[in-house]
N, C-alpha and C positions, 0 to 999 in steps of 0.2 A: 947634546944638540949639538951640529952645525952652526954656528952665528952668520952663515949664507943661506938661512931658509929663504928658499924662493916666494916672493911676497908681490903683492900688487896693491898699489890707491886706486880706488874707484872717485871720481871727483868731477866737479860739472861748474859753469860758468857761473849757476845761479842755484837756488833752493829749489825744489819742485821739479829738476830737470829729468830725473828717473834714477839718480844714485840710488836708491834701497831695493829697487826694481833689479835694476843691474847688477847692484852687489851681492844683494841674496841671490838672487837665479844663480848667479855665477858661483857661489859658494855651495849651492845643493848641485850645479852639474859639475862640479869638480868632483863634489863626495860622491854622486852617482856611478863617477865612472872609480871609483874606488880608493881616493883620495884621502889621507886625514887631513881636512881643511881647519884652520885656523881662523875664526870669525874676530875681528878689531870694527872698532868703531872709534874715530876722531870726536871730541869733544865731551858732553857729560850727558848726553843723551843715554836713557836709562829704555828705551820701547827698540829702537831699530834691533839694541843686540839681543833682545827676544825673540824676532825673527831669527837673526844668525844664527839663534841657537838651536831653530828647529832644523835648518838646513843645512846643519853641520853635528850634530849632536855632541856638541861642546858647548861650554858656558861661552858667551860671547862676552868681549871685555871693552873697554875704553882707553883710550891712548889720549889725554888729556894733559897738555905741556902747560897750561896756566894751573890748574890744579894739583897737579904733581912735579911741575916744572921741567922743562926741556932734559933735564939729565936724566930722569926713570923713563923716557919714552922708549927709549929701546932698550932695557931692561925688562921692563914691565912686559912689550911685546916679545921678547924671546921668552919670559915666564909664560906666556900665553901658549905659545908656537912650538914648544917640546913638545916633541914626538909626532910632529906633523910635519905634511909633504909639502904643505903650500899656506899661505896665510892671504886673507882679502881683506884689504881694511879700506871700509866705507868713510867716505868725509863730512863735513861738514858745511853747511850752506854752502858758498864760492868758493871755489880754490883758492882765493888769497883773503878770503875773508875770518879776521882775526877775532880777538879781544878787542871789545871798542876801545879806544887809543892807546893799544900795546901793538900798532905794526902788523908784524907775521904773527905775533906770540898765538898760538894753540889754533893756528890755522891749518886748514887739511896741507897747503903746500909747505907750512913751517915742518907738523910732523912728516912727510912725505922725504923732506931733506935729512932729517934727523935719522930717519931709517935708510938714506939713500934706497930708496923705494920709485920704481918707474912709477907713472900718473898715467892711467885712463879715464880720457876727459867723455863726459856723458853729454852729450848736445841734447837740449831740445830742438829740433828743425822743423817740426811745426809751421811756420811761418818765413821761413826763409831757403836761397838756395844757393846762387853763389857768394853771398854775404858769410857763410858757414867759415869759405876761407879762411876770410880775413878776422872773425870771430876766435878762431881754432889757432889763426899765427898770433895773436895777440897776445893768448892764453900763454902760448908755448914759448914763445920769446921775452917775457916780462921780467923773468926771473932766471937766465942759465944753468942756476943749481936744481932748477925744480925739470925735471925729464918728463916732459909728454910723450911717452911713447905710443902712443893710438889714441882712435878716437871710438864712440860707439854711439851712433845716430839713433836718437829715438824720436819714435812720431813721427816717421817717414808716411808720407800719404797713397806713394804708388812705385813702381817699378821706374816710371819717367822722372817721379821725383829724387827717388835714388840717384838715377843716373846723374842729375844734373850736381849733386851733392858730392857726388866721387869725381865728377871733373872736377868741382872747382879745390876740392881739398889734394889734387895731384898737385896743385900748384904750390901750397901750404906744406908739401914734404911731410904730412904726419898720417899714417898708414890707417885705412877704414878697417876698425877691428870687430866690427860688428853694426846690424840694422833692424832697429824692431820698428814693425809697423807702427803705425797710428791705432789702427782698430782693435790690435787686443793688447786690451786691457784689465789688471788684475786689481779685482776688488782688496781692497787696504783701506776701512772706513776710518775717516777722523772726526775729531771731536774738539773740546777747548784748549788742549794742550797736545793735540797733535795725531799719530794714529793710536788705536784702541789696543792696550797690550795683548801681547796672547795668552796671558792665563786669564782674559777673559772671552776669549771667542775661539777655543784651542782649536776645535775642530775645523773651524770655518780659516784658522790662521794656517792651518797644515795643508788645505786646496790651494789659499794665495801664493805661500811658497811653493808648492808643486805646478802653479801655474807660473811662476816668474820662472822658475827651472827650465819649464817647457820654452817660454818665450827664449832665452838666453841659448839654449840648443838649439834652435829654431834659427836663429837673427845671428849668431855669434861664432867667429873662429876662435874655437877653445882652443888648438893646439898652438894658433899664434897666440896667443893670452897665457897661455902657460907657458912657451919657450920666451917671452916677455917677463914673464915673474919669474923663471929661472937664471936670467941675466941682472939679475938684481944685483949679485955680487953681496960680502962680507958687508954685515948692520956695523953703521962704521965707530971707532971710537973704543972697542976691542971690551965690547958691552958682555959682561956675562949677565944670565936671566936672575930676574930680581928674584928674592925667597922672601917668604913671609917670617921665617927663623930667624929670629935678631942675631947678629955675631955676639951682642954682649948680654945676651938672657938664654940660660939653658937648664929649663923647669928642672928640680931637683927631683929625684923619687917620692917623695911626700907630696910635691907640688901634684904628679901625676896621678898619684892616689886617691888624692882630694880633687879632682876637674870641677869644679863649679857647672852646672846646668844654667847656658845660655840661651834663652829662649827666643827666637828670632821672629819677626812677625812677617807672615808672608801672603798666601792666597792672593784670589784678584784686587782686592781693595790694597795691598800694601805689596808692589810689584815694583820700588823701583830700589834698586840695593847693587853694588861693586859686588862681582864676586872675591876680591882681594879681604873686603871686611871679614867674610867668615872665615878666609884662611890665616887672617891674622887672631882673629878671636880662638881657631884652634891650637894654632901655634904659640899662641900664650898659656895653652891648659885648658881650654874652656872646651868642654861637651857642648857643641852648639845644635839645636833643636827647634826645626822650624815648625810654625803653629799657624793656623789660619783662624783669624778674629772673628771672622763671617759666621765658621759653624763651630769652634771648639770653645765649648763654655768654661773649659777650665786651662788655667796656662799649663804645659809639662810639668810632671814631675819633678819637685824638687830645682825649680825654678830658683838661682840666685841673682840674677840679671835680666833685665829684657831689652830688647833693642827694636824700635818700629820705626822702620824707614819711610820712605814717600811712596806714591802713590796717588787711587783717588778715592778718598774717604767719602767724597762728596757725591758721587755716584752711588755709593752702598749707604749711605747715613741711614737711611730705616734700619736697616738688614744689623749696623751694627749698633743702632740706640736699642734695637730688639733684643740685643743678646748679652742681656743684664747681667747673667751671675759671671759672664768675663769681662765686664766692664768693673765690676766691685772687685774680682780676683785682683784686677790692674792697679785698680785705687786701693788696694789694700797693702801690693806688692811696693807700692811706692810710699804708701805709709810708714811700714816697717824698717824705712832708709834705703831699702836695696836700690842696686845702681839700676836707672833707665835710661839710655841714650835713645832720642824719638829728633827726628828729623822730618820737617816739612808735615805731610799728613800724619806723622806720630805726634806731631805738635796738636795737630786740630784734633785728635781721637787723646789727646789727654783732657784738652779744655772741657769746660762742663755745660756747653753746648756746641754743635754745627746747625748753623740755619733752624734753631730752635729747636733741636731734637736733643736728649741728652748723652753725652759720650761720659769719658770716665770719670771726670770732674777733679782730676789729681792738679789741674793749675784752675787758680780764679779768674779765668777769662773767658770769654766766648768768640765763635769763630762764626764767620758766613761767608758763601760766594759773594763775588763783586764782579763789575764788567772789567773790572783794570786790569792788568795782565801785567804781572810783575816780572822782569828774566833780566838774568846777566850775573858776569864773574865778582864776587866779592871779596876783598881783601880784609880779612878781621883777626881778631887778637882777643883771649881770654880774658874777661874783666877780674875773674877772680879765680878760687879752686874749684875745680868739680870732678866729678870723677870721671870724665874724658881727659881734662886739661888741668895743668897749673895755670898760676894766673900768670901772664904775660906771653903765653904762647901762640903763636901764629901761625893762621891755618888760612889757606883759600879756600872758599867756597863757592854756590852756584843757587840762584834762587830762581825758581819757575814756577808760579802760581797765580789761581784768579781767587784768590781767597784773600781775607783782613783776620787779623786778631787781636781783640780789644781787651784789655791795654796789650799795647806788644812788646812789652817786656815786663819783666819783674822787679819786685823788691831786688835782686840779685840778677840783672842780666848774663847771660849767655856769652855776649860778643859784643865787641865794641867795632865795628865795622868804618873802614877808616874811608879816605876818599873825600870827592869834593864837600858830599853832604855828610859827616861823620855821626855817627846815630848810635844809639844800643840796639841791641834786639835778642830774644828769647830769656829764656828762664832757668834758673838753676836753683832748686829749692831741695834740702834735704840729700839725697841720693838722684835728683831728677835734673838731668840735662836736655833741656827742649828747645829748640828753634827752628826756624826756617830753612836754615842753610843746607844744603846737601854738600858734605866733604866727603874727599878721597883721602880714607887712612893710611893708604900707602906710602902718605907724600908726611906722615907724622907716626910711624908704627907705634911710638908708646902711646900714643891714644889708646889702642887694644890693651897693650899689657896694663895700663891704669887699671880701663876698665876689668880687665880678670881678675888682677889683684885686689879689686873692692869686690870684686862677686866672692873673694875666698873669706873677706875679713869684715862685710855687714853683719 
């Protein structure tokens, strides 16, 4: 694959401007034209990539310069875009909003610069006319390394409103590549942590993506957008695609014949997972089998290790609790010393109870919903040895939840969180590593290799 894959970054002045509608609709519209579209999302978000996957038929992938480091953004992008005709990258928050206190790090602008990708600015024009020119001019000129190649006007009220906006933007020198009317709304319901994931409303999500595509087809200049994408040039730095296979690890013949089964929780309650995690597990020699804790009463045959990622167990707490056979199977696996890696929702599932209802009881802790949102990037170091990391391993993570676990850590914590308020967090006991932190294993491939090796030997 050429490193000059055509690409666009869909950004906005702020959250709520319509990035998801435009990005997802554009992905679906390009796909409908017969193009193989590579979908990407800036930042740690798990939910938008699910809608991107529906629009393109390919796994939605994240580009996070904080979790993975700036040096991996280009290679991860090229890995996801292999075999594709065009790539669409949905931004996060406002164009220049990055990790708190870290300048431009992990912002949409930072990722656009790392990819040398043109930016399309989605502007909520509902309460302005001529002022839109000053807004767009400010965003386009703030950083000369960020190329704002066009603007899409969202929530435009009428033909007269559109005319005023276009006249103003002529002075800003930024072309209008699309106009979406205010009346055309797409149903993408939200709740306490953002959009409802695709896995929880698949039929309705398919309809929503089709509606987004119809909006974009009706209001945007697809030829001009594709031409802008094709003018992107090569990804800078001579990047080669990232690969889940480590150059220092080549499974032996005996490794391959003894592929341990790693069960990965899925289904509506556990939807938060980066595509690279299963790729890394498979490259390390595991047989990855997905199961649904809401429906499956047994772990997959031969399970040697268990990975339980994030999601919304609080929404399905009754159903998860009612599946007593599976809860007992998870507890028995953990008691046997088999490797178990749990993040956020997985942590809650391993507790004794969640909102008063029984969970797996692997951890002597209780979890409950709270009104407080815990959100942000974290710089962490492994406190001791575990099935995931050796003591002293440094990783970056992300917290995003409205729950609390009491106690917040065990006798052997999982992570020491660095920063202005240092603390320990999570649980390590026998083969269990459970924590609130979402991590991206591509930043530390040894995590997956270590986990699979422990699955072989436990």
